[in-house]
N, C-alpha and C positions, 0 to 999 in steps of 0.2 A: 543461700538462696535470697534472702532479704537484701543482701548487698547487691546481687545481681539485678534484681527489679529496681533497686534504687539507682544503679548505675544506667540502666536501659531507660527509665524516666528521665534521667538527667539528658540523655542523649537525643530525646524527643524533640526538644528545642521549642521555639516559637511556633505561632500560627503558620508563618510562611515555610518553616522548615518542615512541619507536618504535612503541608500541602505537596512539597517536593517528595517526601517520604511516600505518601500515597501514590502519586503519579509514578514514581520509579518501581515500586514494588508491584503496582498494577501491571505496568509495562512489562517487567520481567515475566510475570505470570503469563500473560497474553502472548507474548514472543515465544515462550517455551511450549504453550499449548499448540500454536501454529506449527511449530517445528516438529514436535514428536507426533501430533495428532495428525498432521498434514501428510506425515510418512505414510498414513494409512491408505493414501490414494495410491502409492506405489505398490503397496500389499494387495490393493484390489486389482491392479493391472496384472499381477502375477497370477492371481486366483482366476481373472478372467481368461488368462492364456490356457487354462486348464478346462474352462467351462464357459463357452462362447453363448451358451443358451441364456445367461442372466444378464438382462439388460442393467441391472442395478451395480453390477460389477463392470460394466463396459467402460473403455477409455474415457468417453465422454462424460458419463456419470461420476467416475472418479475425480475427474478434474473439475466438474461443478461442484461437488461436495467439498473440495478442497477450497474453491472460490467462496463458497457458503461459509465455510470454517473461518475464513478470513475476514469475512464481512462481520460474523458474529464477535470474534476475538479482537478485531481492530476498531469496530464501529460500536456495536451494540452495547457490549459490557463496558468499554471505557466511557461511553456516553452517559450510561446509567451512574457509573462512578462520578464523573464530571458534575452531573446534573443534582443528583441527590446525596452524594457524600461531600463533595466540594461546594455544592451550592452555586455552580455556575449557570447562569440562565441560557437558552437556547441560542438568542441572537449574538451572544458573547462567546459562542463556540465556533463561530465562522459559518453558521447557517444564515447567511444574509446576501441579498442581491444589491444592497445599497453599497456600490463600490466607486470610489473617486474616479473619475474619467483618466486620470494620470496612470493609476494602477492598472486600469482596463489596457491601456497602451502598453504597459510592461508584459502583460500576457500575451498579447498579439506579437511583440517583439520576441518573446521567448519561442513561440510557436514558429515564427519565421526562422528562426536559429536552429530549432531542433529538427523540423522536418527535413531539410536537405541532409542533415546527418543521417537520419533514419534511410533516406533513399540511398545514400552511398553504402550505408552498413548492409542494405539487403543483397549486396551483390556478394558478401562474405558466406562461404560455405557454413560456418559455424553458426551464423544468423538464421540461414535457412533450415539447418537441423533443429534449431530451438523453437522457432515460431511457424505456425501457432502451437501452443501447448498440446493441441488436439489434433492428431493425424486425421485429416479430411480428404475424403474422395475427390478427386479433381475433375474426372470425366465419367459421367456428367456430375457437375459440382453440387456437393451436398450442402444446399442452402439451408435446410432445415437445421441440421447439426451446426453449421455455422452461426445462425442466429441465436439458438440456444446457448451455445458457448459464449458468445460475445455479451448477451445478457448478464450471464453469471460472471463473466469477466468484469463487466462495469461494476457489479456489486463488490467485487474485490478491490477495485480501486477507490470506491466510496470508502472502504475501510481503510486502506493504505493511506488516502490523504487525509482522512479525519484523524488516525492515529497519529502520523508523523507530522501534520501540519496545523492540528489542533491540540489534541490530548498532551502531546508533548511540548507544545508551544504556549499556548494562552494562559494555562493555570501557573505556568513558571516564569512567564515574561515579567510579571510584576516585581519578581525578585531579582532576575538575571537580565531583563531587558533584551536586547537583540543578540545577546551571546548564546540564548536559548537555542538559536537555530543551529549552532555547531554541536550542541548536545544531541540533536536528534539526527545528525548526519550520520554519526557512528553506527547505530543499529539500522539505519536506512540502507547503507551500503552493504552491511552484513546479510541482509535478507536476499541480496542480489547474488551471494557467493553461489557458484554452481552456473552461472550464465556466462555468456562470453565476456572475457576480460574487458574489452572496450566498454561493454554496457556497465559493467561493474564499477569501473573507474569513472565512467559518466554520471554515475549516480549520485557521487559526491556533489558534483556541480549542480546536477538536478536538484538534490536535497537542499543545497544552499539557496538556489535561485527560487524554488518554490516556496521554501520556509520564509524566506525574506518577503516574497510577495503576499503570502497570507498574512504575516504579521502586520505588515504595513498597510494592507487593505482591509483587515478584519474579516476576510471571507476566504473559504476553502472551495467555494462552488466553481470559480473559474479554473482552479488548480485540478479539480475533478475532470471538468471538461477537456483541458489541457492533456493531462495524463493519460486519460482514456482515448482521447484523439491520436496520440502518438502511438499509444498501444494498438489501436485498431488500424492505423496505418502500417504498423510493423506486420501484424498478421497478413493485411492484404498484400502488401509488397512481396512478402516472403513466398504467399501462394502464387503470385503472379511469376516470381522468378522460378518457382518449382515447375510451372506449367510451360514455360519456355522450351 
């Protein structure tokens, strides 16, 4: 037993290696919680099919709870680890609006590139079956449910952007530099499994682009706006296609 602890201690390495270990094992735990606990929304939908009287088990509530889970596991807990365990201040975690103008242009260019692709994808049946995640009444349109869903959907994207473009980047960049971006692409693509194949493959490029922009600008705020803007347009375009 003593030899085992000696071996483990020798494997912990220096300060930079311990930082990597904390980030990696926290990420493993958070990704696992989202995957396994998030499946509870599917269970809630099955129970709701048997009991339509419970609003807490409605499809909208189930999806909103999933979005809230993502926000907690991708943003809240990793932020606490980053701030109080790793000692990284708030402004060094990407929560800043002080962005160089050249990088702002990069985000606008990314938006100009991505939105036409979303418009083209909206004509695909698989796209229309997937978005929005919550089935909404079209005639008359369920505005209240739509706004509630989009609010929680925004929280989910705050979590996703913080986790993949801050927690997995900024603490590790001192050791790995820009190569850190490629480390974050793998799990980012994997959370898209189950979505339409073109979107899953496009997630690799989006992860590379948003990761580089966040690392270069030092801010995740424009990335949150861009990511949610694309997602909102996907929902709106899908609803538009379904209503035709």
